[in-house]
N, C-alpha and C positions, 0 to 999 in steps of 0.2 A: 397590876396586871397589864396596864397599857405599856409599861416599860418592857415587860416580858414579850409581848406581841411585837413590839418595835424591834427588839433584839432578834426575834425569830425571823422577821422580815429581812433584817439586815443580813443574817446568816444565810438565808435562802438566796438573797441577792448576790452575796459574795460567792456562794457555791456556784450559782448560775454564771456569774461573770468569769469565775475560774475555769469552768467547763468551756465557756465560749472562747476564752483566751487560748486554752489548750487546743481546741478545734482549729482556730485560726493559725496557731503556731504550726500545727501539723501541715496544713495546706501551704503555708509560707515555706516551710522547709522542703516540702515536696516540689514546689515551684522553683525554688533556688537550686535544688539538685538537678532538676530538668534543664534549667538554663546553663548550669555548669557542664552538663553533658553536651549541650549544643555547642558550647565554646571550647570544649576539651581539645578537639583536633585543631582548633584555630589558635590556641594559646592567647585568647583574647578574653578579658574579664568584663568588658563593657557590653551589655546586652544590645545596645544600639548599634555598635559596630558589627556584632554577630548578625543582626537582622539586615544591616546594609549589605554584608557579604552574601547572605542568602538571596536577597532581592537582586543583586548584581548577577549572581549565578543563574537565577531564573530568567533574567533578561537575556543573558548570553545564550541560554538553552532555547529560548523563544526565537532568537535570531537564527540559530542553527537549524531549528525545525523549519523555519521559513525557507532557508536555503535548500534544505532537503526536499521540501515540497516543490520548489521551483525545478530542482533537478529531476524529480519524478515526472513532472509535467513534460519537461523537454524529452526525457527518455520515452515517455508514453507516445508523444507525437512522433518521435523517431521510429518507434516500434510499429506504428500504424502503417508505415511505408514499407516494411519488410514483407516478404512473401510468407503468408501464414495459412493460406488455403491451397490445396493441391488436389488434383484428380488425374488418374491414369486410365486411359481406355485403350485396350488392345483389340486389334481387328485384322481381318484379312481383306485387303483391297482388291485382290485379284482371285477370282474363283478357281482359275486353273492351277495356281500354285498352292502349296499346302501350308498350314499353320498360321497362327495369329502373331506374326513377327513384326508387323507394323504397329505403331502406337501413336497416341496423341496424349500429351501431358499439358495440363493447365496449371500455371503458377500465378496466384493472385494475392494481393494485399487485402487489408481489411475493407478497403473501398471498392473491391472487385476490379482493380486495375492490375495489369501485369502482362504476361505473355502466354501464348499457346504454341507449343512445339509439336510438329508432326513429323514422323519418320515413316516413309513408305518404302517397304522392302520388296524387291522383286528379284528375279533370277539374274538380271543384268546389273543390279546394284541397289544401293540405298540412297534415297533422297531425303533431305531434312529441310523442313520449312518452318519459319517462325513468323508469328503475327502478333501485333500489338493488341492488347485487350484493354478497353476503357469502359468501366461501368458494366461489366459482364457482356460486353459486345465488342465487335471489331469495327472501328470507324473507317478504316482504310481498305479492308479486304473482306471478302465474303468468307464465312466460316463453313467448313464441310460439316456433314451430319455428325461425325465423330468429334470434331473440334467443338462444335456447339454443345454436344453432350458432356464433354469434359469440362468446358467452361461453366455450364449450368450446375454440374455436380460439385465443382469447387466453390461456386458462388453460394450454394446452399449451406456450406459449412459455417459454423459459428466461430 
């Protein structure tokens, strides 16, 4: 009886080991096919070389991303200096003549620096004035009521 039990244990152990080997074989073949697909486009059979190529590509892409980020920062800085805010105010400076043919336009960048242009239209002609704007104010000239309104309206824009 002892021999029969020993034989049964041996059979169970062999069946268990066979199942274990089949499971390991399945995962091994699955891994091998995966690595072959990785190297298929490279025509390389060595997994180490495949991984080296992948790592070198990742490094190259990281460098390209860094260059793109630097370019974006420089373009952002450049864009901050462009006129991005504007306002137009039409008005009638002379009560005896008709129509709001005179105007003031403010053109500002993101830091509220720029210019304000005023056009005063009368029967005898049109005059155009330009003033520098720094920080939503005019450091060298006094702004008229309409110019101040246009600058303030433009400066409130986001």
